C-alpha angles and dihedrals in degrees: 000000000000117000137212117191114215113196122228105216134156149292118350097359089053092050090049089052091061088059103035106036093071087057091049092049093049096048096040093052090065088066092046092256122141119210114212128188125229116191108221095151120134090253091049092049091051094048092049090058096063110041093145091063098049139077120251089256092053099045119105132191118245093258092176092059090047092051090048089059092045090053088063092058128082093234094062115128108166130170108203119199122195114279135191112274090205125226116202090261092054091045092053092047091052092049090051092050092050091047089053088051090058103267112143095226124153122240116258107264107225091184109025111215097193145007093277093056091045089055091049091051091048091052092051092044089057090068097043125102120357094349094145108048099056090053097050101036101090089150140044126267130262109183124171143147111261112238092238090056092045091050092048092051091052089054094041107027121196119241119275124183116228119248112247113249090235096043113164096179115133146157117251117205139161121268097200145015095030131117093277097050096043098048121127127182139197137177113229117237107215131343109307148148122248134203131198113217131184107212115196125214091256091057097255116135136213119195109224094182137347138183095040105165117221132178133228111281092012116149114232122187134183134185143151143216116228109232092205093050090047093052092048091049093048095049089051091052093049088054092045093050091051094046092050098037092241123152109253113226135160119216112200138136105243090162103059096022087055097164106035104034100052085054090049090048089054089054089052093051092047092047093052092046094035093137091055093047092044088059104031103018097114092054094043096048092044087056091050092253100130096135097255090115091044140258090285092062091050094051093046091052101046093092087070091064123081092232095032094128091054091050091047090057089050091054091048092050092046090054092045092050098036136076113306110266127225112241132220092193116005092182090063096035094245111154128196087258096056100085127019093219097049097081111044113180101224092053101031099051097054088044087056089050091053091055095054095269091305136120133198121278131202091276092057091251128123118252137173111276142204107222110208112210103164100192111068096207094106105357088103090065091065094040089053091054090048093051092046090051094046089052101039104023133240120335117258112224091200092067105025123123119221135255109203120184139230105194132196107225110121119131092008092303111187089352099186111189116355095080142082096254100088122091140178104225113241098198141005117277141090126306111213130192105211132185124222091273090059094251115147110236098173132008136183130187105227140179132218113291094017114138114235125185142168134203137197132213120183121219098236094061090049091054091046091048092054090046092051092049092053091046093051092046090051095045097044100034089225126135112254124213124195105215100218131141116214089204093064120080099230095040092050089056092047092050089060091049094045091053089047095050096041086065088064092064138064103252096163109142094009125121104223120158141163121231136164112256096258093050091043090052092050091050094045097048091045090054091041091056088051091053092253126136127231130180115226110211107196148158124259102277095043089045087061092049099042095046088061101033100055099035091050090052093043102036106013093246139038089224088082093062124110107233118191125175111192099206114225092232090059102265129110136242115193117195124200108212138270127325102195095122094042095107091058090049092054091048090057091051091052091049103034108008091241121127112198094180109131113223093195089114090056091050092051094045092048092053090052090047091054090046090052091050091049093053095040099048102020089247105169094185091054089054090054091047088055097048094044091047089054090053092046090051092051090049090049089056094045092049092051095241097140116118119279123221091227127085113242092038131088114300137181093293094053091047090055092052094052091046089053092048095047091045092051090048092051091048091049091050099047122095103199095086112028093185091060091046092053092047096050101037096083095042091048089054093048091048090053094047092049097040097105093047093047091047090053093048091051092048099046094065092060124099104050126074122270129224112222096175092238143004105226093028110022120195107262091218095049096040091048090051091051095045097041104043098144111093091189093053093044091053092051091050089054089053090050091056093057 
């Protein structure tokens, strides 16, 4: 029997799974396809790390490791929903919730006092940040807007706020001594093992990491961010924002870049409140309140200090007198500096573009903003879009072309933050990357508190990436641009390899070029405004950014993107869109029992999963399931049955019902597989007859808060009850399974 693996993840996508997975199971079974669940949620990943401390009923297999192995096999067919890329704050909150539920889990040791605590920290750190994606992504990324979604958006455009004529919004980024400017790159000659060593001026050495296995022709890069240069830059930007009355906001990625960006966030907090830290810094830092966990953590912890009230007043005065801050939730007084994971660059910057370059101030009004993106690697992409918008006005979704993406990410390619190759430098000296023979491949002179990091990119994924880019250019007829900057170390190396591997393919008649990111952005947005389409072919970080930036401008959300990962072993991984707003969605469920999460990404991924099964195993019924699901999805959009943001209107659950009804109707109407038509005809009729009643049952539960029995690990019984409240619909689904 064929198998599709459906991932159990977190927050809104998990709640949607309680409602939608029964539909998937019922429909898939008619094509002899089993749908299994793999728990890769943050809670599940934590539990899997400590089996020796748990009861037999509490223990869980390491589903992520198992899926990682499956992804390397040709039979893999995995549907991957968005999961939490946990910051330290989220990790600790999840641990606390599990402990309160009776799990004998240790606290996270911020400062390990012995080997046992170091091991505990290492286990927890293994599930922080983007722990999931590098394991599953054994292929490169093909992300694009489905034509049906693009057509719907042109007919029903999402809201976009006009740019003020006198807009002063801008991106601020470093012009020297950051990750981009300090980057060096080498290609490894033969399989080897590398070590990273910090050599002090007196000749003493500290091994940062050793035994790092690398393969022949693998690209290895290293770079660092100067702490002194960063602090100087940040203080200048605080002053500039105040002088020009711009909202001050930092845009980082403290989730995926779990080592470097929390440190950067701490620098931002200390720079904004530099007067407070100049006076009380020793006390704050001694108490672990250095800003890396956000302003909110500092304010919550001040009551533990003898003079906490005095320091609290100093923070309040500094904010009152300083540059205006951007807010995440002005009603609750939550600024953009409160939590490191609240403002994530790839989601926050396009959201800023949609609101005319503005963010929200303390009065819950939009205001011009200064977006702080310290590292200059890709900050210019956003500044280019801002300048284009200030010159030409807001983008019009009814006429925009599309910018799909082919992204290099297989086998942890360019993995930029969720790894063990990032270090805060403990003392001044030279960091050297050495091979097993002791030869120095890369070196950097560093100072105390600098942030040094390395990345790897294997040769096979690079070849596959070039192949996929050529294939997509050929299939789509679109021009393809490799976004690579010859002035950056890693990109300069990749340019040589791209040119080498392009020669292996038939590119006759194709428009394939290489441009630096700023030039590529200018070209792409120019074509986009003219209704023309352009493939962006990018590395891993820029893949993350572009697959939010352009879809949010084009479609209003990246959740409506089709994300296919052709696994290099022959299987398929089908991703379902972004989850950046998932926490807010869950909050609304808890308060109003309304889930506005849009499962369109799940619908699109499922259709591709069926299509993959059909091609792989010559499964004719799976092919029909795919084509009819596409038609049902298009009808869902046309009929306006996507979830509303407002309580008392259709939500995620109602959307699932209508999708199931339209899908059953399409299956009943098709003539390719008569057995499927006969099976679904009666249920389609019953769905239609009961639609008003089901709709009413789904609506009547809204308005009052819901109890899920947990945030990071909801109670299956309680969450199922919340997400499947229609007895009529549930009964019909049971009949469908028979």
